[in-house]
N, C-alpha and C positions, 0 to 999 in steps of 0.2 A: 638809812640802810647802809651797811658797810659793804663796799665793793669786794667781790670775790676775785682774787687773782690766781691764776694757774701757775704752778711751779715751773721754772725753766727746765727744758729737756735737752738732752744731748742725743743726736742721731748717730747710731752705730751701725756699721756694716757687720753682719754676723757670719761666721764660718766655723768649721770644725777641723781640728787636727787630732786624730785619734779620738780619745774620750774628752778632749778639752774643747769647750765651746768658746770661741773667741768673740770679743767685741773690739772693733777698730774704729776710731773716730772717722766718720764718713768723709770729712774734708781731707783726710790723708789717703783715701782710696781713689786711685785713678780709674782702674777697671780690672776686670777678671778676664783671663785668657786661657785657652786650652794648653795642656802640656805639649811641648814640642814632640814631633814624631821621632826626631833624633836629637839627643841632648848634646849641646855644645858645652865643653868643660874647660875650666880654668883651674887646674889642680893646685892644691896647697897641702902641706904636710898635716896641718891641723886646721880644719875648716868645716863648716856645715853648708857650703855652697852646693846646691843641687845641680844648677846649670846656669847658662847665660842665655837670655832671650833678647830678641830685637823688638823694641816697642817704640813706635812713632819715630823710626829712623835712628834710634840710639840703642846701645847695648846696656842691658840692665842685669846685674847679678841676682840670682834667685837663691834664697835660703830655705833649707829643709830644717825647720825648727825641731822636728822630732829627733834629729841627730844630737841635739843639745840637751833637751829636757825630756823627762819621762812623760809623754803625752798619752800613754796607753795605746792599746792595739787599735788599728784602723778597722772599721767594719768590713765584712766581705764585700768584694766588688767595688771598693773605694776608689781604685785606680781609674775606673770608668768615669767617675764624677769629679776626679781631682782637677784642680785649677791652679793657676798662678795669679795671685793678687799683686798688681803693681801698686806700690805704696810710695808716697812722697811726703817728706817732712823737711823743712828748712832748706829747700832747694835740692835735696838729695833724693834720688829714686832708687828703690830696692824692691826686689820681688820676694814673695813668700809663697811657698807651696802649701796648699791646704787640701784636705780631703773633699770638702764640699763648700759651696757658697750658698748661704741660707737666706740672704735677703737683708732687709733693713729693719731696725728697731729703734723706737724713741724711748729713752730712759730718763726718768726724772733725775735731776742733780742730786736730790736727797737719797736716791737709790744707789748711788755710787759711793764706795768706801775704800779708803786706802788701808790695806791689811798688812803689807810688808813695809817696815819703817827703817830698815837698815841702810837704804839708799845704796845698795850693792850695785856697782857698775856692771857686774857680770849677770845681772838678772834683767829680764824684759817684762816681767809681770810684777806689779806691786799693788794693783787695785782690781776690784771686782764690782759687778753691778747685778742686781736682781731685776729680771724682766717683770713687767706688769702681769697681774692675774696669775701669779705663780707659774709663769712659763719657763722658769729656769734661771740659772746663774751664768753670767758671762765673765770670763777672765779678760781684762782689758790689756791690750797689747800696746806697749810704749814703742812707737815706730822709730823715734829718734835713738832710743837705746839699742834697738835691733840693728840699726845701721852702725852705731858705734861698736857694738860687740862683734858684728861680722867684719868690721873694718873693710867693708865692700859696699860700694854704691856708685851710681852715676850722678855726676854733678857738672852741669854745663858751666856754672859760674862758681868757682871755688870760694869766692868772697862771701857767698851765701851761707857758708858753713858756720859763720860766727854765731848765729842763733840756733844752730842745729843741735847742740848738746841738750840732753834731757835735764830738766830742773823740776822734778816732782810731778804730782798729778796734773797740774794745770798744763804743763808742757805736753803731757801725753794726749791731751784733748785738743791740741792745736794742730793745724795742717795747712797746706797751701794748694791742694789738688783742685783743679777745676776742669770740667769737660764741657765742650761746646753745647749750646742749646740748639735743639732741633725742633722747629714747629711741626707737630704731628697731629693727625686725626686718630682718635681711639675708636676702634671698632670691636664689637662683641662677636666672638666666634661661637662655636658649639660649647667649648668648655674652657674659655680663656679670653684674653683680650689681645688685640693686634694694634700695633702702632705703625702708621704709614706716613711717610713724609708728605706734608701738605701739598708740596709742589707737584707730587706725582699722582695725587688723587683728583680725578676729574669731577666725579659726582657719585652719589649713592642713590640708586633708583629702586623702585619696586621691581622684584624679580620678573623679567619678561618671559615670554614663551621660549623654552630651551629645546633645541633639537639635538638628538644623539647621533653619533657617527655610525652606529651599528651595534649589534648584539656583542656583548663581551668587551667592548672598547670603552675604556673609562675616560671618555672625553666628550665634550659637548660645546655648542656654540649658540649664540643668539644674534639677532640683528640689532645694531645700535648705531644710530645716526647714519644709516645707509651702509654700514660696514659689517662684516662678519666678525663678531667678538667672541674669541675663545673663552669659555667658562671653565675655570680650573676645577679639577675633581677634589674630593675631600682629602685624598692622599697627598696633595701638593704642599700643605702646610699643617703644622700641629694644631689640632682643634678646629680646622676648617670644616664647616658643615657641607653636606651635599646640597646641590642646587634644588633638589626636590623638597628639602626640609628647611631651606632658608627663605625668609620673606624678602630680603633685600640683596642687591647686587652692587658691590663697590667696583667702580671702573677706574683702573690705573692706566696711565698713558706715559710712555717714555720714547723719545726719539721717533715720534710719529706712529708708534705701535701701541696696542692696547690689550689688556687682559682683564677678565672679570673674576672677582672673588665673591663667592656667596657668603653673606654675613647675616647675623641675627639682628643687629642694631648698630646705629651710629651713636656713640656715647658723648664725646666732647672733643675739644681742641686743647692740647697741652704742649708745653716746651719740654722735651724729653732729653735724655742722655746727660742731663746736668744735675741729676738727683744725688750723685755721689758714688754710684756703683753701676758699672756697665760691663756686661759679660760679652767678651769678644766672640764672634761667631766661629764655629768650627769650619775647617777648610771644606769648601764645597757646599756649605749650608747657605740658605737664602735668608738668614736672619739670626738673631740671638736674643736672649733674655736681657731685659733691663728693668729698671724700677722707676716708678713715677714719683711725684713729689710726696705722695702719701706712703711711700715705701712698698706699694703693691707691685707684684711682678707682672710683666707683659712681654709679648714677643714683638721685637722691633724688626720690621721687614727691611731687607736690603733689596730695593726695587731692581737695581741693576743686575744682581745675581738671579733674581726671580725671572727676569726677561731673558737672561742668558740661558737659563736651564730649560724654560718652556718656550721652545722655538715656534710653537704654533701661534705665537703672537704675530708672526708675519702675515697670518690670514687677515688681520685687522687693518692692514695698510690701505690707505685710501686709494681708489682706482687712479691709475696714472692718467693725467689729463692730456699728455702728449708723449708720443713715443716715436719721434722722427727717425731715430736710429733704426728702429725695427722696420719702419716703412721704407727707408732707404735700402735696407737689405732685402726687401721683398718678402719679409716673413709675415704671411697673412694668417695670424693665429685666430682660432675660434674659441669661444667660451667652452669650458669643460662642462658637459652635461651629466657627468658622474663624479662621485667623490673618489679621492685617491689617498693612499697611505704612503708616506715617504719613510724609508728605512735606510739605515747604514749597514753595509756589508762590504767593507773595503772602500766603497765609495757610496754616494747617496743615489738611491733609485726610488722610483714610484711604481705602484701597481694599483689597479682598480680595487676599491674596497668591496665592491659587490661580490667578488669571488672569495673574500676572506670571511670565514665563519667566526673566528675568535682570535684574540691576541693574548698570550699569557707568558709569564716568565719561563725560561728553560728549566725543566725539572733538574734538581741537583743530582750529581753522580750519574749522569746519563752515560751509558756504555756505548762507545762509538767503535764501529768497524770501518776504518777508512773515513769517508765523509758521510756515512749513513748510520742510522740507529733507529730504534723504535721507542715509542712512549705510549702509555695508556691514555686514551681519549674517549671519555664516556664509556668506560669499561672495556673498550676494544683497543688492541694495539694498532698504531698507525706508523707509517714510515716517516722518519725525519731526514731531511736533506739539509746539510750544513752549507749555507751560502757565505759564511764568514771567511775572512782571509785565513790562510794556513796557520799563521802565528796565533790566531785566536781559537782555533779548533781544540777540542779536548777540554775546553774551559766550561765552567758552569755559568759564566756570565753571558746572558743573551736573552732574546725573546723568540717566541715561536709564533709564526703566522700560520694558523690552521686554515687550510683551503680545501674545497671539494672540487675535484675535476671529474665530472661524470659520476661514476659510482665510487671512485677512490677518494679517500681523504688523506691528505699529506700535510706534514708539519714542516715549514721552511724556517730554519734557524738563522736569525740575523743578529747583528751586534746590538742594535737598539732601534726602536721606533722613534723617529724624529719629529714627524709632523703629520697632521691630518688635514687634507685639503677638501673643503666642502664643495659640492657642486655649484657651479656658477661663480666661483671665487678666483679662478685662474684662467689661463689661456693655453690651448694646445697648439703645438707647432710640429712640423715634420721637416727633417733635413734629409736631402738626397735628391737624385735626379727625378724630374717630373715623370710620372708614370711608372717609376720603379719602386720597389720596396725600400722605404727609408727608415730613419730612426725617429721615433716620436718622443717629444718632451712635453712636460707640463711646467708652465712658468708662473710663478707667484710674484706679484708686485710687493716689494719691501720698501721701506722708507728710503727714497732716493736711489733705489737700485732694483734689480730683479734677481730672483733665484730660479734656476731651471734644473729639473730633475728628469733623467732619462726614464721612460716608461718601460717596465719589464713585464713580460708574460711569465708568471710563475710556472705555468704548465710546461713551458719550454725548458725551464730549469730542471723539472722532474725528468723530462725526456733525456736531457743531456747527462743527468746523473745516472 
């Protein structure tokens, strides 16, 4: 029997510029990053440079190829998906502005054909490839020629330029880009996959009983190893299922704190970020899209950013074994028998959650008269009291704590809800002379420290307003 051998394939990163579908040798692609909010320019009389970006501590020029060649019109809304591909060839780094980054594709060597044979140094396309199963045709970008034609690149070692000049089709398929390998666990979400650094994943367990903080509050927690573990809501990550619909809970731990992510399945272990195309996360995001060894997309979680955004992780801190400083000061705290919500309004405050009926975003275009306004709540107008600093008032950014005081329902506008403190997870302290009315605080143990929040009676805020 004659052995059947498969044809060698070339892995390409795929992207679009206008109507042109690009194929770029994956070894030449370092990563994709968002467009900068403010473009840094290095003007020249004749050039196609779009901007300059900082990548891994160095400055890289970025080419807008649509200024050189007729790429056709970009689709509507393309700017929102636009990215900068950081490319590397022969030791030189250059950026390319593209409308979309579409992923990875494996193309057989026999599916690649050189179509332009004039070897014109002013052209960056000379070959094309057809994708399997009639999925389309890619124009292959010659990265070395792109750098030559732009006469712009970053090169830490000028001696590396000796082999950087393009020499036909074989040179176009060569590259030197490598990205670090990151051991990750792959988890299945509601409609996608999540990659989590293996060192941050403690375990994946059957979903335990989950307690809710109250009606209308999109947050919950469970007991895990004797600690209160916040379970993140579906809105925390793209594709994250709700705890009620997920059979499993992935427990992440960082710096002594923990968070729970509802997941549908634990899939496998892989080394990620080295498959040849990595999309840098947007500013303020908790992760970014990357591609595994099979070219399939997944969301790679930035655990540090996740814990920084969801500060309810402080609830999971192990109980302090010793608090000599508090005993020395005579602070005899007692366990909180009620839950609290911590919010920011100039500074951080806490208020009992029992008096809060609902928490919702501030309705847009709210008309304010001084520090007061009204909004519809369950078909009836209720009074709004703005607790935010003066500089933040008149803004649509904020949350409303809807509370009922007797027969009256009032909405208290705060900058943001920061933390939910379950009953029994913190300590209550009072400062002030014995027998006199003092100031109450709720104190939550965090890793190696404590955070205290002054307790505020919202009803008094209404009286003061």
